[in-house]
C-alpha positions in Angstrom: -0.1 0.0 -0.1 1.2 3.4 -0.8 -1.4 5.5 1.0 0.9 6.2 4.0 3.9 7.4 1.7 1.7 9.5 -0.3 0.7 11.2 3.0 4.4 11.7 3.8 4.8 13.3 0.5 2.0 15.6 0.9 3.5 16.5 4.5 6.6 17.5 2.8 5.0 19.8 0.2 3.0 21.3 3.1 6.2 22.1 5.0 6.9 24.4 2.1 3.8 26.3 2.7 4.6 26.5 6.3 1.7 24.0 7.1 1.5 21.1 9.5 0.3 17.7 8.4 -3.3 17.8 7.1 -5.8 16.2 9.5 -6.6 12.5 8.5 -10.3 11.9 7.5 -9.8 8.7 5.2 -10.1 5.1 6.5 -7.6 3.6 4.2 -4.7 5.8 5.6 -5.6 5.3 9.0 -6.1 1.5 8.7 -2.4 1.4 7.3 -1.3 3.8 10.1 -3.0 1.4 12.8 -1.0 -1.3 11.1 2.3 0.3 11.7 1.4 0.7 15.3 0.7 -2.8 15.8 4.1 -3.6 14.1 6.3 -2.9 17.1 9.7 -3.0 14.7 7.9 -0.5 11.8 10.2 2.4 11.1 7.1 4.9 11.0 5.5 3.6 14.2 6.3 6.5 16.4 5.1 9.1 13.8 2.0 6.6 13.1 1.2 6.9 17.0 1.3 10.5 16.9 -1.0 10.8 13.8 -3.5 8.4 15.2 -3.6 10.1 18.6 -3.3 13.9 17.5 -4.4 14.0 13.9 -7.6 12.2 13.0 -11.0 14.1 12.3 -13.6 13.1 14.7 -17.3 12.4 14.3 -18.5 10.1 11.4 -15.6 10.3 9.1 -14.3 7.1 7.8 -11.2 7.6 9.6 -13.2 8.3 12.8 -14.9 5.0 12.4 -11.8 3.2 12.0 -10.3 5.0 15.0 -13.1 4.1 17.3 -13.1 0.5 16.3 -9.3 0.1 17.0 -9.7 2.0 20.4 -12.6 -0.6 21.4 -10.0 -3.2 20.6 -7.6 -1.6 23.1 -10.2 -1.1 25.9 -11.3 -4.9 25.5 -7.6 -6.0 25.5 -7.9 -7.4 22.0 -5.2 -5.4 21.0 -2.3 -4.2 23.3 -0.7 -0.9 22.6 1.8 0.3 25.4 1.2 4.0 24.7 -2.3 4.0 24.6 -3.8 2.3 27.8 -7.4 1.2 28.2 -8.1 4.1 30.2 -6.4 6.7 27.6 -8.3 4.9 24.8 -11.6 5.7 26.7 -10.3 9.3 27.0 -9.7 9.5 23.2 -13.3 8.1 22.6 -14.6 10.9 24.7 -13.0 13.6 22.1 -14.5 12.0 19.2 -18.1 13.5 19.6 -20.4 11.0 18.2 -21.1 8.2 15.5 -19.1 5.1 15.8 -17.4 6.4 18.9 -20.8 6.4 20.7 -21.8 3.1 19.1 -18.6 1.7 20.5 -19.2 3.4 23.9 -22.5 1.7 24.0 -21.1 -1.6 23.0 -18.7 -1.3 26.0 -21.1 0.0 28.6 -23.9 -2.6 27.8 -21.5 -5.3 27.3 -20.8 -8.2 29.6 -17.6 -6.9 31.4 -19.2 -4.9 34.1 -16.0 -3.1 35.0 -15.3 -1.9 31.5 -19.1 -1.1 31.3 -18.9 1.4 34.1 -15.9 3.0 32.8 -17.4 3.4 29.3 -20.7 4.8 31.2 -18.8 7.4 32.8 -17.5 8.6 29.3 -21.1 8.3 27.8 -22.5 10.6 30.6 -20.3 13.3 29.0 -21.6 12.8 25.6 -24.6 14.6 24.0 -24.2 13.9 20.2 -26.6 10.9 20.5 -29.2 10.0 17.6 -32.2 7.6 17.5 -30.1 4.6 16.9 -28.2 5.4 20.2 -30.9 6.5 22.3 -33.2 3.4 21.1 -30.5 1.1 22.1 -30.4 2.6 25.6 -34.1 2.7 26.0 -34.3 -0.9 25.0 -31.3 -1.8 27.5 -33.2 -0.1 30.1 -36.5 -1.8 29.5 -34.6 -5.0 29.7 -33.3 -4.1 33.1 -29.8 -3.1 32.6 -28.5 -1.1 35.5 -26.0 0.5 33.7 -28.3 1.9 31.0 -30.6 3.2 33.8 -27.4 5.0 35.4 -26.6 6.5 32.1 -30.3 7.8 31.6 -30.5 9.0 35.3 -27.3 11.1 34.3 -28.8 12.5 31.1 -32.2 13.4 32.9 -30.1 15.5 35.2 -28.0 17.0 32.2 -25.0 16.2 34.2 -22.9 16.4 30.6 -23.7 20.3 31.0 -24.0 20.9 34.8 -20.7 19.3 35.4 -18.9 21.5 33.2 -16.8 24.2 34.6 -18.6 27.5 35.0 -17.3 30.5 32.8 -14.6 32.7 34.3 -15.9 35.8 36.1 -13.3 37.9 34.5 -12.0 37.5 31.0 -8.9 39.6 29.9 -8.7 40.7 26.6 -6.0 42.6 24.4 -7.5 44.6 21.5 -6.7 44.4 17.8 -8.3 46.7 15.4 -8.9 44.4 12.4 -10.2 47.4 10.3 -11.9 50.8 10.4 -15.6 50.7 9.4 -17.8 47.8 8.6 -15.7 44.7 8.6 -17.1 42.2 5.8 -16.6 38.6 6.3 -14.6 38.8 3.2 -11.7 40.4 5.4 -11.9 37.4 7.6 -12.4 34.7 5.1 -12.0 36.0 1.3 -14.5 34.6 -1.2 -11.6 33.9 -3.6 -10.1 31.5 -1.1 -13.3 29.3 -0.7 -11.6 26.4 -2.1 -9.4 26.1 0.9 -12.2 26.3 3.6 -12.2 22.6 4.8 -8.5 22.8 5.1 -8.7 24.8 8.2 -4.8 25.6 8.8 -4.3 26.5 4.9 -7.7 28.7 4.9 -6.5 30.4 8.1 -3.6 31.9 6.4 -6.1 34.3 4.4 -7.5 36.1 7.6 -7.0 39.7 6.8 -3.3 40.0 5.8 0.0 38.2 6.8 0.9 41.5 8.6 -2.2 41.1 10.7 -1.7 37.7 11.5 2.0 38.6 12.8 0.6 41.3 14.8 -2.1 39.2 16.5 0.3 36.3 16.8 2.7 39.0 18.8 0.0 40.3 20.8 -1.1 36.7 22.0 2.7 35.9 22.7 3.0 39.2 24.8 -0.2 38.5 26.4 -0.4 34.9 27.4 -3.0 35.1 30.0 -5.4 37.3 27.8 -7.5 36.8 24.6 -6.9 38.9 21.5 -10.2 40.6 20.8 -10.7 41.5 17.0 -12.7 44.9 16.6 -14.3 46.8 13.9 -13.5 50.5 14.8 -16.4 52.9 13.8 -18.2 50.0 12.2 -19.9 46.5 12.4 -18.2 43.3 12.5 -19.0 40.4 10.1 -21.3 42.1 7.8 -22.3 40.7 4.3 -22.5 36.9 5.4 -22.5 34.5 8.2 -19.2 33.0 7.0 -18.5 30.2 9.3 -15.0 30.0 7.9 -14.4 33.6 9.0 -15.2 32.6 12.5 -13.0 29.6 12.3 -10.3 31.9 11.1 -10.6 34.4 13.9 -10.8 31.2 16.5 -7.6 29.8 14.8 -5.6 33.1 15.4 -7.3 34.1 18.9 -9.5 31.4 20.1 -8.6 28.1 22.1 -8.2 24.5 20.9 -11.4 22.6 21.2 -9.6 19.3 22.2 -5.9 18.4 22.5 -6.5 15.5 20.2 -8.0 17.3 17.2 -5.9 20.0 15.3 -7.0 23.4 14.0 -10.5 23.3 15.5 -10.5 26.2 17.8 -13.6 27.6 19.6 -14.2 30.7 21.8 -13.2 33.6 19.7 -14.1 37.4 21.0 -15.0 39.9 18.5 -16.4 43.4 18.8 -17.3 46.4 16.8 -18.3 49.8 17.7 -21.6 49.2 16.1 -21.8 45.5 17.5 -21.7 42.4 15.5 -23.9 41.6 12.2 -26.7 39.2 13.5 -26.0 36.4 11.4 -22.3 36.6 12.1 -23.3 36.7 15.7 -25.1 33.4 15.5 -21.9 32.0 13.9 -19.9 33.2 16.8 -22.5 31.5 19.3 -21.8 27.9 17.3 -18.4 28.3 18.6 -19.1 29.3 22.2 -17.4 32.7 21.3 -18.3 36.3 22.7 -19.5 39.4 20.5 -19.4 42.8 22.1 -21.4 45.9 21.1 -18.8 48.5 22.0 -20.5 51.9 21.4 -17.0 53.4 21.8 -18.0 56.1 19.1 -21.0 58.1 19.3 -22.6 61.0 17.3 -21.6 64.3 18.6 -24.4 66.6 19.8 -24.7 70.6 19.9 -26.1 72.0 23.3 -29.7 71.6 22.0 -29.3 67.9 21.6 -29.0 67.9 17.6 -26.6 65.7 15.8 -23.7 67.6 14.2 -23.0 66.9 10.8 -20.0 67.4 8.4 -19.9 69.0 5.1 -21.3 65.6 3.3 -24.0 65.7 5.9 -22.8 62.6 7.9 -22.9 62.5 11.5 -19.7 63.6 13.3 -18.6 61.1 15.7 -16.5 61.5 18.8 -14.7 58.8 20.7 -16.3 57.9 24.1 -13.3 55.6 25.1 -10.0 53.9 23.2 -10.0 50.4 22.0 -6.7 51.1 20.2 -4.6 47.9 19.2 -3.0 46.7 22.4 -5.4 48.0 25.2 -6.0 45.5 27.6 -9.6 45.4 28.9 -11.5 43.2 31.3 -14.8 41.6 30.4 -16.6 40.7 33.7 -19.2 38.1 33.1 -20.9 38.6 36.6 -21.5 42.2 36.3 -21.7 41.8 32.5 -19.8 45.1 32.0 -16.6 46.0 30.2 -13.7 47.7 32.1 -10.3 49.2 31.5 -8.5 48.7 34.8 -11.1 49.7 37.4 -12.8 52.1 34.9 -16.3 51.0 33.9 -16.6 51.6 29.9 -20.0 50.0 29.1 -22.7 47.4 29.9 -22.3 44.4 27.8 -25.3 42.4 29.0 -26.5 41.6 25.5 -23.6 39.5 25.1 -24.4 37.3 28.4 -27.9 36.5 28.3 -28.5 33.2 30.2 -28.6 31.5 26.8 -25.3 32.9 25.6 -23.7 32.1 28.9 -24.9 28.3 28.2 -23.3 28.4 24.8 -20.0 29.8 26.4 -20.0 27.2 29.1 -20.8 24.2 26.7 -18.3 25.3 24.0 -21.0 26.3 21.6 -24.6 26.3 20.8 -24.8 22.8 19.3 -24.0 21.1 22.7 -26.9 23.0 24.2 -29.4 22.1 21.4 -28.5 18.2 21.3 -28.2 18.4 25.4 -31.9 19.7 25.6 -33.0 16.9 23.3 -31.2 14.2 25.3 -32.4 15.3 28.7 -35.8 15.4 27.2 -35.5 11.9 25.9 -34.2 10.4 29.1 -36.7 12.2 31.4 -39.3 10.6 29.1 -37.9 7.3 29.1 -37.4 7.1 33.0 -41.0 8.6 33.3 -40.2 11.6 35.4 -40.4 15.3 34.9 -37.8 17.3 33.4 -35.4 18.8 36.1 -34.9 22.6 35.2 -31.4 22.9 34.4 -31.2 25.1 31.4 -32.1 28.9 31.4 -35.9 29.0 30.5 -36.3 30.6 27.2 -37.5 34.0 27.3 -41.3 34.4 26.5 -42.7 37.8 25.7 -46.4 37.9 25.3 -48.1 41.4 25.2 -51.8 41.2 25.9 -53.9 42.6 23.2 -51.0 43.2 20.8 -51.5 41.8 17.5 -48.7 39.7 15.5 -46.4 40.9 12.8 -45.8 38.3 9.8 -42.5 36.9 11.4 -44.4 36.6 14.7 -47.1 34.6 13.1 -44.5 32.3 11.4 -42.5 31.7 14.6 -45.7 30.9 16.8 -46.9 28.3 14.0 -43.5 26.5 13.9 -42.4 26.9 17.6 -41.5 23.7 19.6 -40.9 23.6 23.3 -42.6 26.9 24.1 -45.5 27.3 26.6 -48.6 25.8 25.1 -51.2 28.3 24.0 -48.8 31.1 24.6 -48.7 33.7 22.1 -45.1 34.9 21.5 -43.9 38.5 20.4 -40.6 39.8 19.3 -37.6 39.1 21.9 -38.9 35.7 22.6 -36.4 33.0 22.4 -37.8 30.3 20.2 -37.0 26.8 18.8 -38.6 26.4 15.6 -39.0 23.7 13.1 -37.4 24.3 9.6 -39.1 23.6 6.3 -36.5 24.5 3.7 -32.7 24.2 4.2 -29.9 25.3 1.5 -26.3 24.4 1.3 -24.0 26.2 -1.2 -20.9 24.7 -2.7 -18.2 26.9 -1.3 -19.5 26.2 2.4 -20.9 22.8 1.8 -17.7 21.0 2.5 -17.7 22.9 5.9 -21.2 21.9 6.3 -20.4 18.1 5.8 -17.8 18.5 8.1 -20.1 19.9 10.9 -22.6 16.9 10.0 -19.7 14.5 10.5 -18.5 16.1 13.7 -22.1 16.0 15.2 -22.3 12.5 13.9 -25.4 13.0 11.7 -25.9 10.5 8.8 -29.2 11.2 7.3 -31.4 14.3 6.7 -34.2 15.0 9.5 -37.6 13.7 8.3 -39.4 17.0 9.4 -37.5 19.0 6.7 -39.7 19.2 3.7 -36.7 19.8 1.3 -33.1 20.5 1.1 -30.8 21.5 -1.7 -27.1 21.5 -2.5 -26.0 24.0 -5.0 -23.1 24.2 -7.3 -23.3 27.9 -8.0 -20.5 29.5 -6.3 -18.0 27.3 -8.3 -19.9 27.5 -11.4 -17.8 29.8 -13.7 -14.5 28.0 -13.7 -14.2 24.1 -13.5 -10.8 24.2 -12.2 -8.8 21.5 -10.6 -9.8 22.5 -7.2 -13.5 22.4 -8.2 -13.1 18.7 -9.7 -11.5 17.7 -6.4 -14.0 19.1 -4.0 -17.4 19.4 -5.7 -18.0 15.7 -6.6 -17.2 14.8 -3.3 -19.5 17.2 -1.8 -22.4 16.3 -4.1 -21.8 12.6 -3.1 -21.9 13.2 0.6 -25.1 15.6 0.5 -27.0 13.1 -2.1 -26.2 10.3 0.3 -27.4 12.5 3.2 -30.8 13.1 1.5 -30.6 16.6 -0.3 -31.5 17.1 -3.7 -28.1 18.0 -5.4 -27.3 20.3 -8.3 -24.7 17.5 -9.7 -25.8 13.9 -9.7 -23.1 11.6 -8.3 -24.3 9.0 -10.7 -24.1 11.4 -13.8 -27.8 10.8 -14.7 -29.1 14.4 -15.0 -27.0 17.5 -16.3 -25.2 19.4 -14.0 -27.1 22.5 -12.7 -25.1 25.4 -11.5 -28.2 27.7 -10.6 -28.0 30.4 -8.0 -28.9 28.7 -4.7 -31.0 31.6 -3.6 -32.9 31.3 -6.6 -33.5 27.4 -6.5 -34.5 28.1 -2.8 -37.0 30.5 -3.8 -38.5 28.1 -6.2 -38.8 25.2 -3.7 -40.2 27.2 -1.0 -43.8 26.5 -1.6 -45.4 27.9 1.4 -45.1 31.4 2.7 -45.6 30.2 6.2 -42.2 28.4 5.7 -38.8 28.9 7.6 -35.8 28.5 5.5 -32.2 28.2 6.6 -29.5 28.6 4.0 -25.8 28.9 4.0 -25.6 32.2 2.3 -26.5 35.7 3.6 -28.8 36.1 0.6 -31.0 33.3 1.7 -34.0 35.9 1.7 -36.9 34.5 0.0 -40.0 36.1 -1.4 -41.9 33.5 0.4 -41.8 32.5 3.9 -39.0 33.9 6.0 -35.3 32.8 5.3 -32.2 33.4 7.2 -28.7 33.3 6.0 -26.7 31.1 8.3 -23.2 29.8 8.8 -22.2 26.1 7.7 -22.9 24.9 11.1 -26.2 26.0 11.6 -27.1 24.7 8.2 -25.7 21.4 9.4 -27.8 21.6 12.4 -30.9 22.6 10.7 -30.3 19.5 8.3 -29.5 17.1 11.1 -32.5 18.0 13.6 -35.0 20.0 11.5 -34.7 22.8 13.9 -33.1 26.2 14.5 -33.0 28.4 17.7 -33.2 32.1 17.7 -35.0 35.3 19.3 -38.2 36.3 17.3 -36.6 39.4 15.5 -38.3 42.9 15.7 -39.8 44.1 12.5 -39.8 47.2 10.3 -42.8 47.6 8.0 -42.1 49.1 4.6 -44.9 50.3 2.4 -45.3 52.3 -0.8 -46.9 55.3 -2.0 -47.0 57.3 -5.3 -46.4 56.1 -8.7 -43.3 54.6 -10.5 -42.0 56.5 -13.4 -42.2 54.7 -16.6 -38.6 54.8 -17.4 -37.6 53.4 -14.0 -36.7 49.8 -13.1 -37.7 48.1 -9.9 -34.1 47.8 -8.8 -34.3 51.6 -8.5 -37.0 51.3 -6.1 -35.1 48.7 -3.8 -32.0 51.2 -3.8 -34.4 54.2 -3.0 -36.0 52.2 -0.2 -32.5 52.4 1.6 -31.7 55.8 0.8 -35.1 57.1 1.8 -35.1 55.0 5.0 -31.5 56.6 6.1 -32.8 60.1 5.3 -35.9 59.6 7.3 -34.0 58.4 10.4 -31.3 60.7 10.3 -28.8 58.2 9.1 -30.0 55.4 11.5 -30.4 52.1 9.8 -33.4 50.8 11.5 -33.4 47.7 9.2 -30.2 46.6 10.8 -30.7 43.4 12.8 -34.4 43.1 12.1 -37.0 41.8 9.8 -38.0 44.0 6.9 -41.7 43.2 6.2 -42.1 44.6 2.8 -45.8 45.0 1.6 -45.1 44.3 -2.2 -48.5 42.8 -2.8 -48.6 42.7 -6.7 -45.0 41.5 -7.5 -44.8 37.7 -8.1 -42.1 35.9 -6.4 -39.3 36.3 -9.2 -39.5 39.9 -9.3 -40.0 40.6 -5.5 -36.8 38.4 -5.0 -34.9 41.6 -6.1 -36.1 43.4 -3.1 -35.7 40.6 -0.5 -32.3 39.7 -1.8 -31.1 43.1 -1.3 -32.2 43.1 2.4 -28.8 41.5 3.3 -27.1 44.7 2.0 -29.6 46.6 4.1 -28.1 44.5 7.2 -31.5 43.4 8.0 -31.6 39.8 9.8 -34.3 38.6 7.2 -37.3 39.8 5.3 -40.9 38.8 4.4 -42.7 39.7 1.6 -46.4 40.3 2.0 -48.2 39.2 -1.2 -52.0 39.6 -2.5 -53.8 36.2 -2.8 -53.6 36.0 -6.4 -49.9 37.0 -6.7 -49.0 34.3 -4.3 -50.9 31.7 -6.3 -49.1 33.0 -9.3 -45.8 32.8 -7.5 -46.6 29.0 -6.4 -47.6 28.1 -9.8 -44.3 29.2 -11.2 -42.6 27.3 -8.4 -44.6 24.1 -9.1 -43.5 24.4 -12.8 -39.7 24.8 -12.1 -40.1 21.9 -9.3 -41.4 19.9 -12.2 -38.7 20.6 -14.6 -36.3 19.4 -11.9 -38.3 16.2 -11.4 -38.4 15.6 -15.3 -34.4 16.0 -15.5 -34.3 13.2 -12.9 -33.2 15.3 -9.6 -35.7 13.7 -7.4 -34.6 11.3 -4.8 -35.8 8.1 -3.4 -38.0 10.0 -0.9 -39.4 12.0 -3.7 -38.9 15.2 -1.8 -39.6 17.3 -5.1 -42.9 15.4 -5.7 -43.9 16.1 -2.0 -43.3 19.9 -2.7 -45.4 20.2 -5.4 -48.2 18.5 -3.2 -47.5 21.1 -0.7 -48.0 24.0 -3.2 -51.1 22.3 -4.5 -52.5 22.2 -0.8 -51.8 25.9 -0.3 -53.0 27.2 -3.5 -56.4 25.1 -2.7 -56.4 26.9 0.7 -56.0 30.3 -0.7 -58.9 29.6 -3.4 -61.3 28.3 -1.1 -60.7 31.2 1.5 -60.0 28.6 4.2 -56.4 30.0 4.8 -55.5 33.2 2.8 -52.1 34.6 2.0 -50.3 35.7 5.0 -51.0 38.9 6.7 -49.8 40.7 9.7 -52.5 41.8 12.3 -53.7 45.6 11.9 -52.5 46.1 15.6 -49.3 44.5 15.3 -46.2 46.5 16.8 -43.2 47.5 14.7 -39.9 49.0 15.7 -40.4 51.4 12.9 -42.3 52.0 9.7 -41.0 53.4 6.2 -43.3 54.6 3.7 -41.3 54.8 0.3 -42.4 57.5 -2.1 -42.2 56.3 -5.5 -42.9 60.0 -6.8 -39.5 60.7 -5.4 -37.5 58.4 -7.6 -36.8 60.5 -10.5 -33.7 58.8 -11.9 -31.8 55.4 -11.7 -30.1 55.0 -8.4 -26.7 53.4 -7.8 -25.2 51.9 -4.8 -21.6 53.5 -4.7 -18.6 52.0 -2.7 -17.5 55.6 -2.3 -13.9 54.3 -2.4 -12.2 57.7 -2.0 -14.2 58.9 1.0 -11.9 60.6 3.4 -13.7 58.6 6.3 -12.8 55.3 5.8 -15.7 53.9 7.8 -17.9 55.4 5.0 -16.4 53.3 2.3 -17.9 49.9 1.0 -20.9 50.1 3.1 -24.0 49.9 0.6 -25.4 53.0 2.2 -24.2 55.4 -0.4 -26.9 55.6 -2.8 -26.5 58.1 -5.5 -28.7 59.1 -8.5 -27.5 58.7 -12.0 -26.9 62.5 -12.7 -24.2 62.6 -9.9 -21.8 61.0 -12.5 -22.4 63.5 -15.0 -22.4 61.2 -17.8 -18.5 61.1 -17.9 -17.5 58.4 -15.3 -15.5 55.8 -17.2 -16.9 52.2 -16.9 -14.3 49.5 -17.6 -16.8 46.5 -17.3 -20.3 45.7 -16.8 -21.8 42.5 -15.2 -25.4 41.5 -15.4 -26.2 38.4 -13.3 -26.1 36.8 -9.8 -29.1 36.4 -7.8 -30.4 40.0 -8.2 -31.6 39.6 -11.8 -34.7 37.6 -12.9 -35.7 36.6 -16.4 -37.2 39.9 -17.0 -33.7 41.3 -16.7 -32.3 39.1 -19.5 -35.3 40.2 -21.7 -34.5 43.9 -21.0 -30.8 43.0 -22.1 -32.2 41.5 -25.3 -34.5 44.2 -26.2 -32.0 47.0 -25.5 -29.5 45.2 -27.7 -32.1 44.9 -30.5 -33.2 48.4 -30.1 -29.5 49.8 -30.4 -28.9 47.7 -33.5 -31.9 49.1 -35.0 -31.2 52.7 -34.2 -27.4 52.3 -34.8 -27.2 49.8 -37.4 -24.8 47.6 -35.1 -24.0 47.1 -31.4 -20.8 48.2 -30.5 -19.4 47.8 -26.9 -17.0 50.3 -25.5 -16.5 48.0 -22.5 -16.8 44.3 -21.9 -20.2 43.1 -20.8 -20.3 39.8 -18.7 -23.8 38.0 -18.3 -24.6 35.4 -16.2 -28.1 34.2 -16.0 -29.1 32.8 -12.6 -30.5 29.4 -13.7 -30.8 27.1 -16.5 -34.5 27.4 -16.4 -34.2 30.8 -17.4 -31.9 30.3 -20.2 -34.4 27.5 -21.6 -37.3 29.8 -21.2 -35.4 32.6 -23.1 -34.6 30.2 -25.8 -38.3 29.3 -26.1 -39.4 32.9 -26.3 -36.6 33.8 -28.8 -34.6 36.1 -26.6 -31.6 33.9 -26.1 -31.0 33.9 -29.8 -30.8 37.7 -29.9 -28.0 37.4 -26.9 -26.2 34.9 -29.0 -26.3 37.2 -32.1 -24.3 40.0 -30.0 -22.1 37.7 -28.0 -18.4 37.1 -28.7 -18.6 34.3 -26.1 -21.1 31.6 -25.2 -20.5 29.0 -22.3 -20.4 25.4 -23.3 -21.0 22.9 -20.7 -19.5 20.3 -22.6 -16.2 22.2 -22.3 -16.3 24.3 -19.3 -13.6 26.8 -18.4 -10.9 25.4 -16.6 -9.0 28.6 -15.8 -10.4 32.1 -14.7 -10.6 34.7 -17.2 -8.0 37.5 -16.6 -8.5 39.8 -19.6 -11.7 40.9 -21.3 -12.6 42.2 -24.8 -15.2 44.8 -25.4 -17.9 42.4 -26.4 -20.8 40.3 -24.7 -19.8 37.3 -22.7 -22.7 34.8 -22.1 -21.3 32.9 -19.0 -22.7 29.7 -17.4 -25.5 30.0 -15.1 -24.2 31.2 -11.6 -22.8 33.6 -9.4 -19.6 34.6 -11.6 -18.3 37.9 -10.7 -20.4 38.5 -7.5 -18.6 35.6 -5.8 -15.2 36.8 -6.5 -13.7 33.4 -6.1 -13.2 32.6 -9.6 -13.7 35.4 -12.2 -12.7 39.0 -11.4 -12.6 42.2 -13.3 -9.1 43.5 -14.0 -7.5 45.2 -11.0 -8.3 48.9 -10.7 -11.3 48.6 -12.9 -14.6 50.7 -12.4 -17.5 48.0 -12.7 -21.0 48.6 -13.4 -22.9 45.5 -11.9 -26.3 44.4 -11.0 -24.4 42.4 -8.2 -25.1 43.0 -4.6 -21.3 42.9 -3.6 -19.3 46.3 -3.6 -16.8 45.1 -0.8 -13.1 45.8 -1.5 -11.4 43.3 -3.5 -14.7 41.1 -4.1 -15.5 41.8 -7.8 -12.5 43.8 -8.5 -9.3 44.3 -6.6 -7.1 47.7 -6.3 -4.5 48.4 -8.8 -1.4 50.5 -7.6 -2.6 54.1 -7.8 -6.2 53.3 -8.5 -8.8 51.7 -6.5 -11.2 49.1 -8.0 -14.9 50.2 -7.6 -17.9 48.1 -7.9 -21.1 50.3 -8.7 -24.4 48.5 -8.4 -27.4 49.4 -10.4 -30.2 48.3 -12.8 -29.9 45.9 -15.8 -30.5 48.9 -18.3 -27.9 51.1 -16.6 -25.4 48.6 -16.7 -26.0 47.7 -20.5 -26.0 51.5 -21.5 -22.8 52.0 -19.5 -21.1 49.3 -21.4 -22.3 50.5 -24.9 -21.0 54.0 -24.1 -18.0 53.0 -22.0 -19.1 55.6 -19.2 -22.1 56.3 -17.1 -25.0 57.7 -19.3 -26.7 60.9 -18.8 -30.3 60.8 -17.8 -31.4 61.9 -21.1 -29.4 59.0 -23.0 -30.9 56.6 -20.4 -34.6 57.7 -21.0 -33.9 57.3 -24.8 -32.5 53.9 -24.5 -35.3 52.4 -22.3 -38.0 53.8 -24.4 -40.5 51.1 -25.3 -38.7 48.6 -23.0 -40.5 46.4 -20.7 -38.7 47.3 -17.4 -39.6 45.7 -14.3 -42.7 47.9 -13.1 -44.3 48.0 -9.7 -47.4 49.8 -8.4 -48.5 49.6 -4.7 -51.1 47.4 -3.7 -54.7 49.0 -3.3 -55.5 46.5 -0.9 -54.9 46.6 2.8 -52.6 43.7 3.4 -53.3 43.3 7.0 -55.6 40.8 8.9 
């Protein structure tokens, strides 16, 4: 066998990159290592022992299965290894978290050797990642009179796996590190262009911020061995843009603590902070690892003597520093008083970071252990026939007499589990909810599969209606990294029970459809809760939450999620949309008008945007709900009229049927089941039994925003404002400018139409504009490249059937070929139209990019530094975000158009229109 020698060769190659041996997850390699351990004269025995003890991935990996079985042999005396005593073997089993290790511990505990059984039972009492097969064995043994099984169940009923853990420290010393000024996107912590390495934690850790920052963090840690390094977003919010488990993993790798001495590069308990706190979805990810996220409020708006906010020449509030957190500052977190101190000086109350639930996450080393622990305690108590002993902090339940429910409150009440029966819950309540739809995307999917293995899950929860594994984030370039990672991911997820974009058996054509679009189609009930591994998991049906790869794994394994019911902001519309405007302009104007109305305060941040679109179907409404990630909202809910919802469900049914016809359904016929759910929902609406979701008329909102369509007089552009003197104002998505700001003279180097923000209508707008320009000018001539990536294959097929794709082909200089996909990212562009493969393309930033220093006009959602375009020496790259017609015209002209040029170009074009509903969309 050459597996071990190949591993040694890989180790040598990694040394050249400054890396340690890659953790072992393969059965063949570990079996060979075990063989070398058994051979006392083997030249590799010492290294093999070290690899076996300290370098095996736990959970349900093939290697973990082999390791657990060998440790069982040692405990039973069937194999003798001087360096691994039976007691040490049991200790190693205790760090393997679940899967075969639990099976082995149960074999030992319930076996014939009483002494071994008692020792194994003591280890089992510390474990929480048990599944039905494990608990069924315990229950059967207990009912047959097994005393050890009874003892284990009694321990579980008392939740001793939690109560016997050490309490969290009363004082936590931290030393500060300013990771950046202004909002810090998770791209800084885990760049999208390094997505391929996320499952190799040590390698991926090298992309955190910069090598210089890593050296500074390391130096701070070495100089302060008794303190944790706290990464800070100065004058901004930490972790905006996405959940990015890999970002939290990277922070933990550099500044956290090792989860187990026997598992390398899995660190927990990072401490992060921001002047404006932590982005909600990122904070959820921090909770997964038992970390701490602080809202510092160390910069505040300066007021005059009358209490009015002072503003600078740009109209932005002037900030003044309340206290310093400059790099190297030593602070103390007191978990008892729940305050932050500099020496003896109290700086700020941080009680939001130390709610009873968050303290439990910190104590248990992460939120998973609490979720599984509660389920295990419930099972044990039920099996023993006793009441549940109050161990965990009771869930906060907020119920206001006489107050109606917002849309999200209604959905959470319907899906709640474990709450007080009959009690109506309002915003602020902590709730466990069942999840209907789950999405995993390809650049985080490998981490999700690792999380599933680490929590010993082998099959999707039966209460999930449907789940999908996408291939969109690696769609544009099918390189060696993708070829190595994606088929492996698709097989794992397909075996687990998900519908997968690629068929491991190769029966149906590989789909690279944008995950959010697919989830939007397979969500067939507006009362659904959706969890997806991307911040743009924001459906126009149901309520969807972007989540880290771990929360996605938890939803897949348990069919549940836990979170507080968020507050809501109600968004309605008045006035009329001008004929030459596109709905994307309404989306940008919503953000702009909201900020103006509330004096620069983003009332959307961390809340649900309940948008009363009413008349827009799910495809078009998705443009709004998708953008709410950039509004920093936690999620969004679209309130629709009955007939509009029926139309959206019929569209969804048709697209699900296409997936079935392609052969994508699995043995459980998940897709067929979704069509049945849609049919049932349509019937309920038509009969009047259950109309479309409406909030109550007397629901309470944090704020209400009325968008005045009459004020939207010209196209609106989200500008990264790369040259703003205030660094904290750059790359925020909050600078929304009218087209006239650019005076028709700003050079545009490249245009991009694609990603999740466009729908079929955008592709038709593009086709019609090209056709019109041809007729008017006699030809179409691009003065800048135009890259077009349709969101889904369904849209391409529909455009072909309707004749629009033929128009696009006529003017394109490149068209994707699935039979010969690109093997390398494009580095140079000609002034022509590129018809790219469906998927994320430039928006993702991990494969295709614009040339450094370019000014890009895009329909994308991302304007972060270095995402779509990197800086060049002496010139910053910038990604301006606008509507499809603005992008098309900018590439034809090679510059931003004037408003007159724009109006002429869109005359007669069927833009995405919107008119406010005349119905009162409340119950």
